[in-house]
C-alpha positions in Angstrom: -29.1 1.8 55.9 -25.6 2.4 56.3 -23.0 3.0 53.5 -21.3 -0.4 54.1 -24.8 -2.3 54.1 -25.6 -0.5 50.7 -22.3 -1.6 49.2 -23.0 -5.2 50.3 -26.4 -5.3 48.7 -25.5 -3.6 45.5 -25.4 -6.2 42.7 -22.0 -6.9 41.1 -23.3 -7.0 37.5 -24.5 -3.4 37.2 -25.6 -2.0 33.9 -22.2 -0.1 33.5 -20.3 -3.4 34.0 -22.6 -5.4 31.7 -22.1 -2.8 29.0 -18.3 -2.8 29.5 -18.3 -6.7 29.3 -20.2 -6.6 26.1 -18.0 -4.1 24.6 -14.7 -6.0 25.5 -16.3 -9.2 24.1 -17.1 -7.5 20.8 -13.4 -6.3 20.4 -11.9 -9.5 21.8 -11.7 -11.4 18.5 -10.0 -8.4 16.9 -7.5 -8.0 19.8 -6.7 -11.7 19.8 -6.0 -11.5 16.1 -3.8 -8.7 16.5 -1.9 -10.4 19.3 -1.6 -13.7 17.5 -0.8 -12.6 13.9 0.8 -9.1 14.6 2.5 -8.7 17.9 3.7 -12.1 18.5 5.2 -12.6 14.9 6.7 -9.1 15.3 8.4 -10.1 18.5 9.6 -13.5 16.9 11.0 -11.5 14.0 13.0 -9.2 16.3 14.2 -12.3 18.2 15.2 -14.1 15.0 17.2 -10.9 13.8 19.4 -11.2 16.9 20.5 -14.8 15.7 22.2 -16.4 12.9 19.7 -19.1 11.7 20.8 -21.6 9.1 18.1 -24.1 8.3 20.3 -26.2 6.0 23.0 -26.5 8.7 20.5 -26.8 11.5 22.2 -24.1 13.4 20.5 -21.3 15.4 23.1 -19.1 17.2 22.9 -15.9 19.2 24.8 -13.1 17.5 23.4 -10.0 19.1 23.7 -6.9 16.9 25.8 -8.5 14.1 23.0 -8.8 11.6 22.3 -5.0 12.2 25.9 -4.3 11.6 25.8 -6.3 8.5 22.8 -4.3 7.4 24.7 -1.0 7.8 27.7 -2.5 5.8 25.5 -4.1 3.0 26.8 -2.6 -0.3 23.5 -3.7 -2.0 21.2 -2.0 0.4 21.4 1.7 -0.9 20.6 0.2 -4.4 17.7 -1.7 -3.0 16.3 1.4 -1.1 16.6 3.6 -4.2 14.7 1.1 -6.4 12.0 0.9 -3.6 11.8 4.6 -3.5 11.6 5.0 -7.2 8.9 2.2 -7.4 6.8 3.8 -4.5 7.1 7.4 -5.8 6.0 6.3 -9.2 3.3 4.2 -8.0 1.7 6.8 -5.7 1.9 9.6 -8.1 0.4 7.7 -11.2 -2.1 5.7 -9.0 -3.6 8.7 -7.2 -3.6 11.0 -10.1 -5.1 8.5 -12.6 -7.7 7.4 -9.8 -8.7 11.0 -9.2 -9.1 11.7 -12.9 -11.2 8.6 -13.5 -13.4 9.5 -10.4 -14.0 12.9 -11.7 -14.9 11.5 -15.2 -17.2 8.8 -13.8 -18.9 11.2 -11.5 -20.7 12.6 -14.5 -24.3 11.9 -15.1 -23.8 9.9 -18.4 -25.7 7.0 -19.8 -23.9 3.5 -19.4 -21.4 5.0 -16.9 -22.0 2.0 -14.5 -20.5 -0.2 -17.2 -17.3 1.9 -17.2 -17.1 1.8 -13.5 -17.3 -1.9 -13.4 -14.7 -2.0 -16.2 -12.2 0.1 -14.3 -12.7 -1.8 -11.1 -12.7 -5.3 -12.4 -8.8 -5.6 -12.2 -9.0 -5.1 -8.4 -10.8 -8.6 -8.0 -8.6 -10.4 -10.6 -6.0 -12.7 -9.0 -2.7 -10.8 -8.7 -0.6 -13.7 -10.1 -2.8 -14.2 -13.0 -2.8 -10.6 -13.7 0.9 -10.3 -13.7 1.4 -13.3 -15.8 -0.8 -11.9 -18.5 1.3 -8.8 -18.5 4.5 -10.7 -18.6 3.5 -12.3 -21.9 2.4 -8.7 -23.2 5.7 -7.1 -22.2 8.0 -9.7 -23.9 10.1 -8.5 -26.8 7.7 -10.3 -29.1 4.7 -9.7 -27.1 1.4 -8.0 -27.6 2.4 -4.5 -26.8 5.4 -4.4 -29.3 3.1 -6.1 -31.8 0.7 -3.2 -31.5 3.5 -0.8 -31.8 4.9 -2.5 -34.8 1.6 -2.0 -36.5 2.1 1.8 -36.4 5.8 1.4 -37.6 7.2 1.8 -34.1 9.9 -0.6 -32.8 9.2 -1.3 -29.1 11.9 -1.9 -26.6 12.6 -5.2 -24.6 10.4 -3.8 -21.8 11.6 -6.2 -19.0 15.2 -6.4 -20.0 16.5 -2.8 -19.7 16.5 -1.0 -16.1 14.6 1.9 -17.0 11.7 0.1 -19.0 11.7 -2.6 -16.4 10.9 -0.2 -13.6 8.3 1.6 -15.7 6.6 -1.6 -16.6 6.3 -2.9 -13.1 4.9 0.3 -11.9 2.4 0.7 -14.6 1.3 -3.0 -14.2 0.7 -2.2 -10.4 -1.0 1.0 -11.2 -3.5 -0.7 -13.5 -4.2 -3.4 -11.0 -5.2 -1.2 -8.1 -6.3 2.0 -9.6 -9.9 0.9 -9.5 -9.9 0.7 -5.7 -8.7 4.3 -5.1 -11.1 5.3 -7.9 -14.0 4.1 -6.0 -12.9 5.7 -2.8 -12.5 9.1 -4.7 -15.8 8.6 -6.5 -17.6 8.1 -3.1 -15.9 11.3 -1.7 -16.8 13.3 -4.7 -20.5 12.3 -4.5 -20.5 13.6 -0.8 -19.4 17.0 -1.7 -22.7 19.4 -1.3 -23.7 20.5 -4.9 -24.8 23.8 -3.6 -21.2 24.9 -3.1 -20.6 24.4 -7.0 -23.7 26.4 -7.7 -22.7 29.2 -5.3 -19.2 29.3 -6.9 -20.6 29.4 -10.4 -22.8 32.4 -9.5 -19.6 34.1 -8.2 -18.0 33.5 -11.4 -15.6 30.7 -10.5 -14.4 28.4 -13.4 -14.3 24.7 -13.3 -10.6 24.5 -12.4 -11.0 27.0 -9.5 -14.1 25.1 -8.3 -12.0 21.9 -8.3 -9.1 23.5 -6.5 -11.1 25.5 -3.9 -14.0 23.2 -3.3 -13.3 19.6 -4.5 -9.9 19.2 -3.2 -10.4 20.5 0.3 -13.5 18.5 1.0 -12.2 15.2 -0.3 -8.7 15.7 1.5 -9.6 13.0 4.1 -10.0 10.5 1.4 -6.8 11.7 -0.4 -4.9 11.2 2.9 -6.5 7.7 3.3 -5.6 6.5 -0.2 -2.0 7.9 -0.1 -1.3 6.0 3.2 -2.9 2.8 1.7 -1.0 3.3 -1.6 2.5 4.0 0.0 2.2 1.1 2.4 1.1 -1.2 -0.4 4.0 0.0 -2.5 6.5 -1.0 -0.1 5.1 -4.4 0.3 5.0 -5.3 -3.4 6.4 -8.8 -4.3 4.5 -11.0 -6.7 4.9 -8.5 -9.5 8.7 -8.3 -9.1 9.0 -12.1 -8.8 6.9 -12.8 -11.9 7.9 -10.1 -14.2 11.6 -9.3 -13.6 13.0 -11.4 -10.6 14.7 -8.2 -9.4 16.5 -7.5 -12.7 17.9 -6.5 -14.9 20.7 -6.4 -12.4 19.2 -5.1 -9.3 17.1 -2.2 -11.0 13.8 -3.6 -9.7 15.0 -5.3 -6.5 12.7 -3.6 -4.1 13.3 -4.2 -0.3 10.6 -7.0 0.1 12.1 -9.1 -2.8 15.6 -8.5 -1.4 14.3 -9.8 2.0 13.0 -12.8 0.1 16.3 -13.4 -1.5 18.2 -13.3 1.7 15.9 -15.4 3.8 14.3 -18.0 1.2 17.0 -18.2 -1.5 20.2 -17.8 0.4 18.8 -19.2 3.7 20.0 -16.2 5.8 16.9 -16.1 7.9 18.6 -13.9 10.6 19.5 -11.3 8.2 16.1 -11.6 6.5 14.5 -10.8 9.8 16.7 -7.8 10.2 15.5 -6.6 6.8 11.9 -7.2 7.9 12.5 -5.0 11.0 13.9 -2.2 8.6 10.8 -2.5 6.4 8.7 -2.2 9.5 10.4 0.8 10.6 10.2 2.5 7.3 6.4 1.9 6.9 5.9 3.1 10.5 7.9 6.3 10.1 6.1 7.0 6.8 2.6 6.4 8.1 3.4 8.5 11.2 4.7 11.3 9.1 1.6 11.3 6.8 -0.7 11.2 9.8 0.9 14.1 11.5 0.6 16.1 8.1 -3.1 15.7 8.3 -3.7 18.9 10.2 -2.2 20.8 7.1 -3.8 18.8 4.3 -7.2 17.7 5.8 -9.7 20.4 5.4 -11.8 20.1 8.5 -9.0 18.7 10.9 -8.6 20.8 14.0 
């Protein structure tokens, strides 16, 4: 039989092609979702950023790079970026530190520890708006927190009406809301560390702190990288807490980038400039995520 005849008689749906088709069918829903809900909206946002779109005046005019020039000349943008950086830094440091501490404590074999795990994780599943509204009452000048402080003879500040305490308040509220998620991730990583390594370290005379620094941290470094990326990206997208607690105030001390974007687009109806701020946010998140991912070879223990 000639080679041409063999090619003609070979079936089209070979095992390799069927496997490939099955693989494409499995990933098709995810790809379609990414195209519809990520790529197309991102392209539209970039297109809108090149226009001056006023819904009230029913105008949609092409202005080219005018919105980006306005972005560079915006006098409020440095203060907005500073507030975003302070919020993100405070949230990442407190969230990861507290989550790791709780995970280490909850990893102990103690009676009733499951109850404490549930208690610390429960805020994660609570409605974000409901959680923030409760904290807004607690943080009022005559709210529950100052009431508890007054019982000890301490006069508490007006937490949401001074720049420093307002920023601290929104950071702490967000930390308590999401620390349970990172705690569970750290707890799973800690339980995956081989116990034989700790036994060998104790035989060699290593103390608890040295075991934690030399064994625990390197072996859970992939989880640390994952949680840091998730926390940083989430901190740059915070909105509900700012909208409910401070509305960006006092002044602009808690006006983070997402809330400033909301003000420009949906309060002042500058949708073109709001789209430009969205592009800026996307670039910041992409750069930070890429930088963290590039650092993985230095911070992740078993990365080649």
